[in-house]
N, C-alpha and C positions, 0 to 999 in steps of 0.2 A: 533710299533707306529711311524708315520711319523712326525718328528718334524725338524724344520729348523736347530736346533743345532746338530742333530745327523744324518743328511742326508748322511754324509760321513763315517758313521760307517760301517766297514767291518768285525767286529768280532775279529780282532787281535789288534786293537788299544786300548791302555790303557790311562786313565786320572788320574791326581792327582790334589789335592786341592791346590790352590795358594793363597786364601784369600776370603774375602767377600766384596760385593759391598756396595753402600750407603744405600740399603734397607735391608741389612742383608742376602742377598742370597749368597750362596757359588759360587765361581769362580774356574773353572778347566781349565787345559791345557793338551794337549796330552803328554804322557810319551815318552821320546826319544826312537826311535827304535834301535835295536841292529844293529851294523855296522856303526852307525853315529859317527863321532869324538866327543868325550866328555872328558873334563878335570875333574878328580876326585882325591880325596886324600884319603889315607887309613883312615879307621874308620869313614868315613862320609857317608851320604846317596848318592844314585846314582844321585840324583838331588835335588838341594836346590833352591827353587824359589826365595830365598832372597839373594843368593850368588852374588858376583860381577862377571860380565862376562868379558871374554878376548875380546880384539879387534877382529873384524871380517872384512871381506871384505866389501866394500861398497855395499849397496843393489842395485838390478837392477833399471834402470831408470824407473821412473813412480811410485816407491813405497817408496819414502823417507817419513820418519815420522811414518811409521808403526812399526819400530824396536825400538821405544822409550821405555825404561824401567824406570818407575818412581822411582825404588829403586836402580838403578844402580849408579855408582860413576861418570858417565859421561866420561869414558875412551873409550867408543866405541859407535858405531851406528849399532846396530844389527837389522836384519830384524824381523819383528813381528812374533811371534810364532803362532798367531791365527788372522784369518780374520773373525770377527763376521758377516759380510755381504756376505761371500762366494764369494769374488771377484776372487778367484783362483790366489793369488799372487804367482808368480813363485819363489820368494825368500824364501817363508815360507815352512815349513815342513808339514803343516796341512791345509787341505782345508775341512772346515766343510761340504761342499756339494759334496765332492767326486770328485772334478775336479783334474786331474793329473797335476803335475808340468810341466811347459813348458821346452823345449829343453832338456829333460831327466836329468835335474839337480836333485840332491838329496837335501832335505831340510837341511838347516844348523841349528845346535843347539848351543846355546851359552855355552861356557865352564864355569863350576862352579868354584868359588873360595871359600875362607873361608866362612863358613856359617855366616849369619848375623841374629841377633835376630829380630823377627817381631816387628814392631813399630805400633804406633796408626794410621800412614798413610796408613797402609796396608788395613784397612777396607774401606778407602775412595779412594783407588787407582782405576784407570780406569780398568775394568775387561778386561782380555785377552782371556778368554773363559768361556762359561756357557753351562753346559749340564744338562738339567732338570731331565734326567733319573738317574743321580747319587744321591746317598744318602748324608749323612753328611760328615764331614771331614775324611780323611783316618785314619786307625788305628795307634796306637802308633808304632814307629819305622820307620815311613816315607813310608811304603809300601802302595801302593794304594789298596783300597778295591776291591776284585773281583766283577765284574759286574754280577748281578743276572739275571736270565732269565727274558724275557719280561713279562711273566705272574706272576712272583714272586717278582717284584721289590718293594722296600720299598720307599714310597714317604713321604717326610716331609711336614708339613704345610707351610713351608717357600716357597715352590715351587709353591704355588697356590695363586691366587687372586680371592676372591669370590665376585661375583656381585649379588646383591639382585634383582632377576627378579620380575616383577609385577605379582601379583597373580590375574588371570582373575576371579576366583571365588569370591574373596573379592570385586572386582570392581562390579561384577554382584549383589552382596548382597547390596552394597551402592546404586547402581542404583535402585534396587527394593524398598529399604527403601525410597529413594527420590521420586520414582514414587507414592508409597502408600501415603506418606505424602502430596505431591502435589495434588494428587487426592482427598484427604480428604479436603484439603484447598479449592480446586475448588468447591467441593460440598457445603461447608459451605458458600463460597462467592456467589454461585449461589442462595442458600436459602435466603441470606441477600438481594440480588438484587430483588428476587421475592417478598419478603416482602415489600421492598421499593416501588416496582412498584404497588403492591396492595394498599398500603397506599395512594400513589399519585393518583391512579385511583379513590379511594373512595372520596378523597378530591375534585377532579375535578368534579365528578359527583354531589357531594353535592352543589358545587358552581353553577354549571349549573342549578340544580333544583331550588335553591334559586333565581337565576337571572331570570329564566323563570317565576316562580310564581310571582316575583316582577313586571316583565314587564306585565303580564296578569292583575295583580291588577291595575297597573297604567293605562293601556289602557282600563280598564273596561271590559275585556273579561273573567275574572275569573268566573267560574261557581258559581252562587249564588250572584253575584254582583248586580243583579237586584232586590234582595229581599228588604224588607222594611228597614232592618238594614243597607244596603249599598247604599241606594238611595242618601243619602246626600253626601257620599263619592264619588259616580259616578258623581254627579252634580258638585262637587268641582273640580275633575280631569278634566271634560270637560271644565269648565270655566277657568282653569289654562293653557289650551293650547294656544299657541301663534298663533294668526290669524291676517291677514291683510284683511280689507274689504273695497271695493270701490263700490259706487252706480253709476250705469249708467243709464242716462235718454235718450232714443231715441225719438227725436222730428221729427214727420212726417211733413215736410215743405209744402207738397202738399195738403194732405188731413186733416191735423191737428191731434191732439191727441198725446199722449205720451205713451211710454212703459218703465217700470222700472225693472231693474234686479240688483242683488248684486253679485259681483265677490269676492269669498272668497278663500284666500290662507292660508291653515292650515299648518304651518311650523312644527308643532309637529308630526302630523300623515302623512305628505307629501301627502296631498289630496287637490285638487282644485274642487270647486263647483260654479255653477251658480244657484242662487236662484231667481226664478221668482216671482215678487210681483204683484198681481192683482191690478188694478186701484181702486177697491172697498174697499181696506184696510182702515179701520177707523183709523184716526190719530187725535191727539189733538193739536190745535194751541197754540201759546204762551199765548193767552188771555183766554185759557181754553175751547174754543169752539171745537166741533168735526167737522172734515172734512174728505174727502177721499183723497187718494193718488194722484189721478189725479188732483183734485182741488188744492191740496197743491203745486204740481209741477208748475201749472199755476200761482197761486196767490203768494205763499210764496217763490217761487224760490228755488235754490239749497240749500242755508244755512238753511232755515226754514224747508224744507222737510227732510234734513239730521238729524236735531236735533229731529224732530217728529219721525223719524224711529228709532233712538237711543232709544227713550223713549218707544216705543211700543214693539220693539224686544229686548230690553236689551243688545244691542251690542254696539260696538264703531266703527262707520264708519269714516275712515281716510280722505276721500275725495270724491268729486263728479266729474264725467266725463259726460258732456253734449255732446252727439253724434247726431248731426243732420243727417238726411238721405244722404245729399250729401257727408258728411265726411265719412259715412259708406261705401258708394260706392267707394270713393277714397282709403279707407283702404283695401278693398277686392282686389282692382286692384294692390295696392302696395305689397301685400303678394303673388300675382300671382294666383288669383282666389281661390275658395274653392271647396271641394268635401264633399257633405252631402247626406243623404237619405231624399228625399222630400215626403210629405204625400198628396200633392194636386197639381192639375194643376193650374198654376197661369197665368191669361191673362196678356197681355201687357197693361199697363195703358195708354200708349200713342197711342194705336190702339184699338178702340172700335168697329171696323167693325165685323160683324158676320161672322163666318167661318174662322176666323184668328187663326192660330196655337197659342197655349199658349206659353207665354214666358218661363215659367218653367214647365217642365213635371214631373209628378209624377213617382217616381222610386228610386231605390237604387243607391248610388254612382253617383249622378248627380253633374257635374261640373257647378258652377255658377260663372258668371262674377260679376262685381260690380253692374250693373243695375239689374241683375236677383236676386242677393242677397238682394237688398233693396226691390224689389217687393215681394219676398218670406217672408221677415221678417215682412212686414207690412200688409200682406194679411189676410183678415178676410172674410171667405165665408158666404153666407146667412144662418142664423140659427145658426151659431157657437157663442160660447161665447168668451170673450176676452182671456180666458185661452189658447185657441187654437193658437191665434196670438202670445201670449207670448212664447209658446213652439217653434214656428218657429223662433222667434227672438233668443231664447237661442241656437237653432241648429246653426244659422248663427254665433253667438259669439264663440261658440266652434270650428267651422270650421276655423274661423280666427285665433284662438289661436294655432291650429294645424299647420298652415302654417307660423306663425310669428316665427322669430328667437328667439332662447333661449338665445342668447348673450344679455346682458343688454345694451351694447353700441349700438349694431345694432338695437335693438328694440327701443331705444331712438331716433335714427336717423329716424326710420319710423314714430314715433309720431311727431317729428319736421317737417318731410316732409309734414304732413297734413296741417301745417300752421293754426292750430286751436288755438283760444283763450281759454285757459283752465280756469277752476275755480281757484281762488287764493288758495284754499286749497290743490291743487294738481299741482305740477310742471311737466314739460315734462320729466325731469330725473327720478322723482319718479314714474310716470306712465309708463315710458319705462321699468324700473327695475321690477315693479310689474307685467306687462304683460309678460316679459321674463320668470319670475318664473312660471307663470301659463302656458305659452307655453310649458315649459319643462315637466310639469305634464301632460298636454294634449297629448303630443307626446308619453309619456310613459304609457298611459292608466289609469292614476290616476286622472281622471277628470269625473265629472258627472253633471247632471242638475236636480234640484229639484224644484217643484212648492209649494209655501207656501199656505197650505189650509186656505181658509178664509170662514167664515159662511156668511149666507145671509145678516146679518146686518153689515158685515164688521169686526166683531171681530174675534179673533183667537180662534180656538177650542183647546181642550186638546191634540188632536192628533198632531196639529201643534206645540204646545209647546214641546212635547216629541220628534217628529221625525225631525223637521227642526230647530226650534228656539234653542233648547238646544243642539242637537247633532252637527248641522252644524255651527250655529252662537255662541254657547256657552252662550246664554242669557236666559232671562225669559220673556215670553209674558206678556205684561201689557196693554191690550186693555182698552179703556175707559169703566168705570164702568156703567153698565146699570142703576143701582139704584141711581147713583149720580145725574142725571138730565134727564129729558125727552128730547129725541133728536127730534128736529123739523126740517124738511127739508123744505126750502122755495124756490119756484120758482117765479120769477117776470114776471107777465103778465099784468102789468099796462101800459107799454109803457114808463116808467120813470126809468132809470137805478138807480137813487139815492134811489129809494124806497127800494131796497135790503139792503143797508147799514142801512137805518133807521129801517127796521124791525129787523135786526140783533141786534142793540143796545137795542131795546125794549125787545126782547126775552131774551137776556143775563141778562139784569136787572131784568127780571121776574124769573130767575132761571132756564131757559131752556138752553139746548145745541143747538146751531145753526148749521145747515147743509145747505150749499148753494147748491141748485139744478140748478143753472143757470137762463138763461132768455128764455122765451117762444118765439117761432117764431112769433106768432100773439097775439095781445092784447085780454083780456078777460074782459067782462063787470062786472061779479060778482066774488067774491072770493070763494074759496073752501077749506075746512078743512076736511081731511079724516083720518081714522084709520083702521087697519085691525084686531086688537084684541079687543074684547069687553072690556077687562081690561083697554084699553087705551082710552075709550070714555070719561071718566072724564078728562084725560089729554088733549084730543083734544078740549074739551069745554073750559078748562082753557087757553089753547093757543090762542083760538079764542078771548076770552075776553081780554087777554093781548095785542093783536094786534088791538083791537077796532073793531072786526068783530062781526056780529050778530051770535047768537048760531044756528040759522037756517042754517048757512053755514056748520055745522058739519054734516058729513055723514060717513057711513061705506064704505070703498072702499080699493083700492090698495095704498100702500105707497112705497117709495124707499127702496132699500135693507137694508140700515143701519140706518133707521129712525124709530121712534115710531109713529110720527105724520107727515103728509105731508100737506103743505099749498101752495095754488096757489093764489097769490095776484092778484086781479082784479082791474078794474078801480074804484070800490067802496071803495077801501082801502084809507083811509085818515090817513097818518102818523101824529103822535103827533108833534105839532110845537115846 
């Protein structure tokens, strides 16, 4: 066995126990070889490690301090008998690593004196030699124990230090337990997360479903909302929608006549609409008489017409915008012309020569200047009804909105640039903001044009009430009641304009509804009272008597569209004084 403490073992060297170190391990030193000087006394052991040593020669230079004997009397400085680090001290007689002594000198051995009894300091003394192969202390008598063969040596437990090595198998078991425990925990955590996600998904889907159903119900798009049980609710929801309505009167300053439309901004549904109002729409004046929209615009002005429209349509018109044709031309030029689909060739009103090219050509995506836009908006071809001209005006208004700025401030500047005197009910800032909102809807495709259906007598049909009045305007149609009073249309052909007013007063006092039919171009000698329905013959006769006309003037014939009886006053009419 190769050990640093017996590397110098040559088979002939003997060791003896000299004590124990601080850890209880035995300490040995070589037994002096035969032929070395040794001081002994009869009857004593050949070597006493606790005996006092005689003075010796000074040790060789470089090895001072190694001959210190902690149990000596201090009378000598002997060379150390053991070099535990195998430095090969030439002054010692033992080299544990088998290095020969230098200069051929023999190791010196301290002479023994009288034996000294071991003390308590012996166990704490610094060891001079340590040979692990040796057993316990020597046998009684001082003789060292013979060394056993290498294969039969007896080791004591004091010669070994046991270190607990980590057990790889136990670590593997711990790791496996941790792995299985963590894996189970991960599975449970994954299950909990999955359950949480499922619950959250169900809650979100339920909220989305409830919100969708609520929106459809609020918008009136829920299936079954049009049934008799939900009609009231639908009407209420339509009426609760926020709308801004402005009435626009286009005055043709060259040919005369007016065209009226409603501009509607529905802030709830984000929808813009132009509602075309025929001139034959029957309205009721403040005095209770029935008139037409065209006559109301000319006679009652903006304020009276706005109130009459509110009554008939059940809506709330916020303001009136009077737009004369010169201002419409300027407006189109300010926005940079318009692009619309035209449905007819429009001749130039300033050039009546035959063979002249039309000012506006029929076709899709036609670019119109200000003059062209006015000509197209007021054009009424031969044989067309006024509805056709209204639709052209509506096209021009929508084209203007598509080109107008969506910014409120910029739109207000455009309105102010027109230098137009507006109706007191509508300021330039309010009009600019209103047009800017409509322009934004028109550019986004959320704008449409609708014609208000009017019957032959000027009243609104049930279709008009359902499709336009209720849906677009959020109101209820309230046309003049047919059974309330007989409507009598009066045209003045006497040559005296004052006769019209006198006839109106007489008819109203007689319980009739007065409708003004204007003044005839030429005077008429005799008066004429006509009716179209046989049921109205009695009413026509009563109207003639009220006006002081003979019953012979009553005849069956044509009447105006919104009247029951038509009267043409001739020069034979004599108003009551």
